[in-house]
C-alpha positions in Angstrom: 100.8 31.0 45.3 101.9 33.2 42.2 99.0 35.3 41.9 99.1 38.6 43.9 96.5 41.7 44.5 97.4 45.0 45.7 95.3 47.3 47.9 94.6 50.5 45.9 92.4 52.2 48.6 91.7 51.5 52.1 89.0 53.5 54.8 87.3 52.5 57.4 84.6 49.9 56.0 85.8 50.1 52.5 88.8 48.4 50.8 89.7 48.1 46.8 92.0 45.6 45.5 93.4 45.9 42.4 93.7 42.2 41.0 95.7 42.2 37.7 95.7 38.5 37.0 92.0 38.5 36.7 91.6 41.9 34.7 89.3 41.4 31.7 88.3 37.8 33.2 84.8 38.0 34.1 84.7 34.5 35.3 88.0 34.8 37.5 86.7 38.2 38.9 83.1 37.0 39.7 84.7 33.9 41.4 86.9 36.0 43.4 83.7 38.3 44.6 81.7 35.1 45.6 84.8 33.7 47.5 85.5 36.9 49.4 81.9 37.3 50.6 83.0 34.5 53.1 85.7 37.0 54.9 84.5 37.9 58.4 83.0 40.9 58.9 82.3 41.6 54.6 78.6 43.1 53.9 79.2 43.8 50.3 81.5 42.8 47.5 81.4 44.5 44.1 83.8 43.4 41.1 84.9 45.1 37.9 86.1 42.8 35.5 87.3 45.4 32.8 89.5 46.8 35.5 90.5 44.0 37.6 89.3 45.7 40.8 87.2 44.3 43.6 85.5 46.8 46.0 85.0 45.2 49.6 82.3 46.9 52.0 82.8 45.5 55.5 82.2 46.4 59.1 84.1 49.8 59.9 85.0 48.6 63.3 87.1 45.9 62.0 89.5 48.7 60.4 92.7 47.9 61.7 92.7 44.5 61.6 90.8 43.8 58.1 93.7 44.0 55.6 95.5 41.0 57.5 92.5 39.1 57.9 91.6 39.5 54.2 95.3 38.3 53.4 95.0 35.3 55.6 91.7 34.2 54.1 92.8 34.8 50.5 95.9 32.7 51.3 94.1 29.8 53.2 91.6 29.7 50.4 94.3 29.8 47.6 92.8 32.9 45.9 95.8 35.4 46.1 98.4 36.7 48.0 98.7 40.5 49.3 102.3 41.1 49.8 102.0 44.7 51.5 98.5 44.0 53.9 100.1 45.9 57.1 100.0 49.5 58.1 103.3 50.2 56.6 103.3 51.5 53.0 104.3 48.9 50.2 107.9 49.9 49.0 109.4 48.0 46.1 112.9 46.3 46.3 113.8 49.2 43.6 112.8 51.9 46.2 114.3 50.2 49.0 117.5 50.2 47.0 117.5 53.8 45.9 116.6 55.1 49.6 119.9 53.2 50.8 121.9 54.6 48.2 120.8 58.3 48.4 120.9 58.0 52.1 124.5 56.8 52.5 125.3 59.7 49.7 123.5 62.3 51.7 125.2 61.1 55.0 128.7 61.5 53.3 127.5 65.1 52.1 126.7 65.8 55.4 129.8 64.9 56.8 132.2 66.3 54.3 130.2 69.7 55.0 130.2 69.6 58.6 126.5 68.8 58.9 125.5 72.1 57.8 123.5 71.1 54.7 122.2 67.8 53.1 121.1 66.6 49.7 117.7 68.2 50.2 118.8 71.4 50.4 121.9 71.2 48.2 119.9 69.9 45.0 117.6 72.7 45.0 120.2 75.2 45.3 122.4 73.5 42.4 119.6 73.6 40.2 118.9 77.1 41.0 122.5 77.9 40.3 122.5 75.9 37.3 119.3 78.0 36.2 121.1 81.3 36.7 124.3 80.7 34.9 123.5 78.3 32.3 119.9 78.8 31.2 118.0 81.9 30.0 119.0 84.6 32.8 115.9 86.3 32.3 113.9 83.1 33.2 116.2 82.6 36.1 115.5 86.2 37.3 112.0 85.6 37.1 112.3 82.3 39.2 114.2 84.4 42.1 111.4 87.0 42.1 108.8 84.2 42.7 110.9 82.8 45.6 111.2 86.3 47.3 107.4 86.7 47.2 
């Protein structure tokens, strides 16, 4: 299946899906609305064809297992895939790659500096130094005053 949906918002008893493949397609969104009424525990399904979103109200006691049950139901009925339906946040491959690269750079900086400072501390210091020496000094002085207060 190539169509995928994303969970935009999820609180006990309420889940909102983004279905980009059905955006501005009233027939498709309404078909999904009717199909999703068959998911166990669902009380109400409301679709917004203009935005391509579907709001599902369900039994709040099913909170922890509902996204997985919804993903399974949607896959079994060939409706769509929900790639990130577990409790961990959905992270893109680009985000994973950037985290890997900057994590390694951070480890090397910490090794080089004897584990006394890391990039989360070094970057703001470097930006402050840059502002102090290369940008309007009056603005940098004001920035330093804000830090002290």
